Each structure stands twice: as structure tokens, then as C-alpha cells.
RODO-2510 file (C-alpha; in nm, 4 decimals, decimal comma):
residues 64
     n   res          X          Y          Z
     1     m    -1,5019    -0,1745     0,1909
     2     h    -1,1145    -0,0993     0,2069
     3     f    -0,8599    -0,3581     0,2961
     4     d    -0,4944    -0,3231     0,4615
     5     i    -0,2942    -0,6148     0,3891
     6     a     0,0131    -0,6333     0,6405
     7     s     0,3384    -0,7692     0,4997
     8     p     0,7111    -0,7925     0,6867
     9     d     0,8605    -0,6570     0,3059
    10     p     0,5548    -0,3861     0,1571
    11     a     0,7929    -0,3758    -0,1728
    12     a     0,8065    -0,7112    -0,2376
    13     e     0,4336    -0,7776    -0,1551
    14     q     0,3532    -0,4821    -0,4056
    15     q     0,5547    -0,6972    -0,6766
    16     r     0,3896    -0,9991    -0,6039
    17     v     0,0078    -0,8564    -0,6368
    18     e     0,1440    -0,6720    -0,9854
    19     t     0,2614    -0,9881    -1,0922
    20     l    -0,0907    -1,1209    -1,0281
    21     g    -0,2399    -0,8363    -1,2277
    22     g    -0,3065    -0,5287    -0,9478
    23     r    -0,1451    -0,2310    -1,0050
    24     r    -0,0404     0,0331    -0,7599
    25     l    -0,2466     0,3580    -0,7861
    26     d    -0,0815     0,6695    -0,7947
    27     q    -0,2860     0,9363    -0,7057
    28     y    -0,2564     0,8144    -0,3572
    29     t     0,1692     0,8859    -0,3602
    30     g     0,1432     1,1725    -0,1972
    31     g    -0,0075     1,0215     0,1126
    32     g     0,2611     0,7642     0,1686
    33     f     0,0409     0,4253     0,1841
    34     l     0,1209     0,2175    -0,0505
    35     v    -0,2550     0,2185    -0,2276
    36     m    -0,3147    -0,0965    -0,4744
    37     a    -0,5986    -0,2243    -0,7320
    38     d    -0,6412    -0,5468    -0,8373
    39     p    -0,7619    -0,6359    -1,1720
    40     e    -1,1204    -0,5466    -1,1229
    41     g    -1,0306    -0,2148    -0,9449
    42     n    -1,0901    -0,2768    -0,5741
    43     e    -0,8494    -0,0764    -0,3808
    44     f    -0,6568    -0,2083    -0,0794
    45     c    -0,3290    -0,0740     0,1204
    46     i    -0,0161    -0,3133     0,1816
    47     i     0,1326    -0,1879     0,4808
    48     p     0,4191    -0,2926     0,6882
    49     e     0,3746    -0,5383     1,0058
    50     g     0,3812    -0,4126     1,3247
    51     p     0,3544    -0,0225     1,3845
    52     f     0,4727     0,3042     1,1953
    53     e     0,4299     0,6287     1,1963
    54     l     0,1781     0,8942     1,0821
    55     d     0,3580     1,2746     1,0459
    56     d     0,1495     1,5404     1,1568
    57     e    -0,0682     1,5380     0,8372
    58     g    -0,1309     1,2007     0,8534
    59     r     0,0820     1,1211     0,6258
    60     a     0,2899     0,7432     0,6303
    61     n     0,6458     0,7167     0,6205
    62     y     0,7116     0,3600     0,5472
    63     l     0,7814     0,3581     0,2073
    64     g     1,1106     0,5555     0,2476
***
């Protein structure tokens, strides 16, 4: 199972998750999604609240 967590500020949420022992999974960076793992390795995405665009290849663009 893979969860998506919506946040008004994905970068701030990333910092909060890292403070709690999570980490970003860099192998997914090319897709434009902010994919994280909890301390046990369970993966989830942090996405912005509201709509965001995907390009023609399905990559997100909300990270800037």
C-alpha cells in the first residue's frame, strides 16, 4: 500500500518527516514527486493540497 499525504507546504512537511526519522528516496526524484520513507522503510508521497500538473510523461512539477 502506498499513501499520499497532502500538505499546503510539501517542503516544510518533508522537514517535519525527516525530523521524525523519515528520509527522502532520491531514486524517484526524476518523476518529480516527493517520495519519502518512514523509519521502517514504508514509502509514501508528500503532495501539495489542491491540483498540480503532470507533464506528458507523467512527471509532477510541484517541487520547482
